[in-house]
C-alpha distance (Angstrom), angle and dihedral (degrees) to the residues before:
residue distance angle dihedral
M1 . . .
D2 3.77 . .
K3 3.80 93.8 .
K4 3.79 95.6 -155.4
L5 3.79 101.6 32.2
K6 3.79 94.9 60.1
T7 3.78 101.0 32.7
N8 3.81 95.5 98.4
E9 3.82 91.1 44.6
L10 3.79 89.8 51.4
I11 3.79 90.7 49.2
E12 3.81 89.7 55.4
T13 3.80 90.9 48.6
Y14 3.78 89.2 48.1
S15 3.81 89.8 51.8
E16 3.82 90.7 56.8
Y17 3.81 90.0 46.6
L18 3.81 91.6 54.1
I19 3.79 92.6 49.3
Y20 3.80 102.4 39.8
Q21 3.80 102.8 27.0
K22 3.81 103.0 30.1
G23 3.80 95.8 31.7
L24 3.81 95.8 -136.0
S25 3.79 120.4 163.1
Q26 3.80 119.9 -99.0
N27 3.84 91.4 -115.3
T28 3.83 91.6 54.0
V29 3.79 92.4 46.7
D30 3.81 91.7 47.9
S31 3.82 89.6 54.9
Y32 3.81 92.7 50.4
I33 3.79 93.5 46.1
S34 3.80 91.6 47.7
D35 3.82 88.9 54.6
L36 3.79 91.8 48.6
K37 3.80 93.3 49.2
K38 3.81 89.3 53.3
F39 3.78 87.8 52.4
S40 3.82 92.0 47.1
N41 3.81 90.8 51.3
Y42 3.78 88.9 50.8
L43 3.81 92.3 52.8
Q44 3.81 95.3 49.6
D45 3.82 101.3 156.0
L46 3.79 95.4 -4.9
E47 3.79 120.4 108.2
L48 3.77 122.9 -110.3
S49 3.79 99.6 -105.4
Q50 3.79 141.4 142.5
Q51 3.80 91.2 -105.7
N52 3.80 94.7 50.9
I53 3.79 91.2 47.9
E54 3.81 89.1 53.0
N55 3.81 90.1 47.6
Y56 3.79 90.1 51.5
F57 3.79 91.9 56.7
L58 3.77 91.7 45.7
D59 3.80 87.9 57.0
I60 3.82 92.0 43.5
N61 3.80 89.4 56.3
A62 3.79 89.4 60.3
F63 3.80 90.2 64.3
N64 3.78 124.0 74.8
Y65 3.80 96.0 -113.8
S66 3.78 115.8 150.0
T67 3.80 116.9 -104.3
S68 3.81 90.8 -113.5
T69 3.81 91.2 53.6
K70 3.82 91.8 50.9
K71 3.79 90.1 48.5
R72 3.79 89.1 52.7
F73 3.82 90.8 50.3
Y74 3.78 88.5 51.8
S75 3.80 93.5 47.6
S76 3.81 92.4 47.5
I77 3.80 93.8 52.0
K78 3.79 94.8 40.8
N79 3.82 92.6 52.6
F80 3.80 91.2 45.2
I81 3.82 91.2 53.2
K82 3.79 89.8 47.1
Y83 3.82 89.2 52.2
L84 3.81 91.6 50.8
D85 3.79 90.5 49.6
E86 3.80 101.8 42.5
I87 3.82 103.6 28.1
E88 3.80 105.4 27.5
N89 3.84 96.7 28.4
L90 3.79 89.8 -140.6
L91 3.79 107.0 119.9
Q92 3.76 138.9 31.3
I93 3.79 100.8 -161.1
K94 3.77 121.6 140.9
I95 3.79 114.7 -161.6
T96 3.78 107.2 -142.7
G97 3.77 136.3 148.1
I98 3.82 95.9 26.0
Q99 3.79 109.0 157.2
L100 3.79 116.5 -149.6
K101 3.77 109.9 -161.5
A102 3.78 112.1 -136.5
S103 3.77 114.6 -114.0
N104 3.78 124.4 -134.9
K105 3.78 91.1 -161.6
L106 3.78 112.8 130.2
P107 3.80 125.7 -160.0
D108 3.79 118.8 -88.8
I109 3.78 110.7 -109.6
L110 3.80 130.9 -157.2
T111 3.78 124.1 -150.1
T112 3.79 119.7 -117.0
D113 3.82 87.7 -110.2
D114 3.82 90.7 54.9
I115 3.79 91.5 50.8
E116 3.79 91.5 47.5
K117 3.81 88.8 52.7
M118 3.81 90.7 53.4
I119 3.82 93.9 47.8
S120 3.80 93.9 43.8
F121 3.80 93.1 48.3
Y122 3.82 86.5 82.8
S123 3.77 127.7 54.0
H124 3.80 131.1 -164.9
D125 3.81 93.7 -102.9
S126 3.83 96.1 111.7
F127 3.79 139.3 16.1
L128 3.81 96.1 -103.9
N129 3.80 94.7 44.7
S130 3.79 92.1 46.9
R131 3.79 91.1 46.6
N132 3.81 93.4 49.7
R133 3.81 92.9 47.2
T134 3.79 90.9 50.6
I135 3.82 93.9 44.9
I136 3.81 91.7 55.6
D137 3.79 90.8 46.5
V138 3.83 93.1 49.2
L139 3.82 92.5 48.5
Y140 3.79 92.1 52.3
S141 3.80 101.4 33.1
T142 3.82 95.1 48.7
G143 3.83 98.9 28.6
C144 3.81 88.1 -135.2
R145 3.80 127.3 163.9
V146 3.81 120.1 -111.6
S147 3.80 92.2 -110.1
E148 3.81 89.4 51.9
L149 3.79 91.4 50.3
C150 3.81 92.8 51.2
D151 3.82 91.0 50.3
I152 3.81 96.7 52.4
R153 3.80 112.6 122.0
L154 3.78 129.2 -163.5
S155 3.79 87.6 -112.2
D156 3.84 89.2 60.0
L157 3.80 90.7 65.7
D158 3.80 123.7 87.7
L159 3.77 104.3 177.7
A160 3.80 92.4 168.7
D161 3.81 91.2 62.8
F162 3.83 94.6 30.7
Y163 3.80 101.1 -119.4
I164 3.78 141.9 115.0
K165 3.79 128.8 -154.4
L166 3.82 116.0 -134.0
K167 3.79 128.0 -167.8
G168 3.80 109.7 -145.2
K169 3.79 136.9 179.8
G170 3.79 114.7 -33.3
S171 3.84 88.6 17.8
K172 3.82 89.6 -75.6
Q173 3.78 110.5 160.4
R174 3.79 126.2 -146.9
I175 3.77 135.8 177.7
V176 3.81 117.4 -126.5
P177 3.81 124.2 -172.6
I178 3.80 121.0 -117.2
G179 3.81 117.6 -136.1
T180 3.79 122.5 -138.6
E181 3.82 94.0 -106.0
L182 3.80 92.8 51.0
K183 3.81 90.3 47.0
H184 3.82 88.6 53.2
N185 3.81 91.6 53.1
L186 3.81 92.9 44.3
L187 3.81 92.3 52.6
H188 3.81 91.2 51.1
Y189 3.80 92.3 45.9
L190 3.82 94.1 46.7
E191 3.80 91.0 53.9
I192 3.82 92.3 49.9
R193 3.82 91.3 42.1
E194 3.81 91.5 54.0
N195 3.80 91.6 53.9
F196 3.81 90.8 44.7
I197 3.80 100.0 49.1
K198 3.82 99.5 32.3
S199 3.81 91.3 -163.5
K200 3.78 140.1 82.0
G201 3.82 97.7 -101.0
D202 3.81 110.0 153.6
T203 3.83 101.8 -149.2
L204 3.80 110.0 105.8
F205 3.80 101.2 -150.3
L206 3.79 118.2 45.5
S207 3.79 136.6 -177.2
K208 3.80 120.4 -119.6
S209 3.82 86.6 -97.2
K210 3.85 87.9 58.3
N211 3.80 95.0 -110.7
K212 3.79 127.5 126.7
L213 3.80 109.3 -74.7
D214 3.81 113.4 -113.9
R215 3.79 129.2 -141.5
T216 3.80 96.3 -107.3
A217 3.81 90.4 56.6
V218 3.81 90.2 54.4
F219 3.82 90.3 50.8
R220 3.82 89.4 52.4
I221 3.81 92.4 48.7
I222 3.81 93.1 52.1
K223 3.80 94.7 44.2
K224 3.82 92.8 47.3
T225 3.80 92.7 47.3
A226 3.81 92.6 48.9
L227 3.78 90.3 53.7
K228 3.80 92.0 46.6
V229 3.81 91.2 57.3
S230 3.82 92.5 43.7
L231 3.81 98.2 -105.7
D232 3.81 128.9 137.6
D233 3.81 115.1 -63.0
N234 3.82 89.6 -135.0
I235 3.81 94.0 70.9
H236 3.80 114.7 120.7
P237 3.83 136.5 170.7
H238 3.80 92.8 -86.8
T239 3.82 88.5 59.0
L240 3.80 87.6 68.4
R241 3.81 90.7 50.2
H242 3.83 90.8 49.6
S243 3.79 90.0 47.6
A244 3.80 93.3 50.3
A245 3.82 92.3 52.0
T246 3.80 93.0 46.6
H247 3.80 94.1 47.4
M248 3.81 90.8 50.0
L249 3.81 91.6 52.9
E250 3.80 91.0 45.9
G251 3.80 87.8 52.0
G252 3.80 91.2 56.5
C253 3.81 102.0 -95.2
D254 3.81 114.0 149.8
L255 3.80 121.9 -115.5
R256 3.82 95.9 -114.9
T257 3.79 91.8 55.5
V258 3.80 91.5 49.6
Q259 3.81 88.1 49.6
E260 3.81 90.3 55.8
F261 3.80 91.2 43.5
L262 3.81 92.3 54.3
G263 3.80 95.1 40.0
H264 3.81 94.5 -122.3
S265 3.80 112.8 165.3
S266 3.81 90.8 -148.6
V267 3.79 130.7 37.0
S268 3.82 88.4 -139.0
T269 3.82 88.2 72.9
T270 3.79 90.3 53.6
Q271 3.80 93.6 48.9
I272 3.81 92.5 80.2
Y273 3.80 87.0 78.0
T274 3.80 91.2 61.6
K275 3.80 86.7 64.9
V276 3.79 90.9 50.8
T277 3.80 91.7 53.0
K278 3.82 94.6 48.1
E279 3.80 94.0 95.7
F280 3.79 90.8 47.1
L281 3.81 91.6 51.2
E282 3.80 92.1 48.2
E283 3.79 90.7 51.9
A284 3.82 92.1 46.8
F285 3.81 89.9 49.1
L286 3.80 93.3 51.9
E287 3.79 91.4 48.4
S288 3.79 99.5 44.1
H289 3.82 114.4 21.2
P290 3.84 115.7 95.1
R291 3.80 92.0 -141.0
S292 3.80 97.4 44.1
């Protein structure tokens, strides 16, 4: 096999295998394929070999990727190689001894004032403005993932009892409370949405062409809004999720509750936020403890 010439073709074949044979969701497959295309671009004219895979991860360690991102890169490549070996009978490479350097990178966090600026940048004077205002509020107020936001249906809302139902990874559902300010924005948006769509479509957030909003559109909305209110251009939807978790811990919420709120399967994933709040806790200690 020409190990470079057919790599991209094999990635496309692998994509179909993951969807139709393994039954993975499109979002999951897109993440894996994105990782593999980065790897393919790295290889260029190099052969697909154990040594070049090891070299790739040595180079990856030089960048400030989070540990979870590097683990996903590793998993994506390892499963792809396994597919080539067992399904396509093309390679006999065993990935062993790859060292993933732990990252000290912590999530970027916005202040409550910054988030209020982003929400308040939009008013309820038009469908798009109302939608964008409500999207930002939902991302922060519920701490949901982008994929969860895009999947919210009208039937997932219970404004009478102040809660929203989210479908997370592995189709796990969780109930998240709705605050009074988010409820206010949702009621305004729902009224404008009803006049805009003039049908009984069940998807909560729609594009201007009245289709289900996709994840890339949400990323663009958040990035554009951040720039409009003079914040960092590296802000993305997950920044609002990180901020929500951090602010809850700073407000005295316990780690297990934040874990449930975020939909983390393990509390170890949630523990990164305890590192983020360390400076806050130190400052609070110095200001309030009698023996500080």
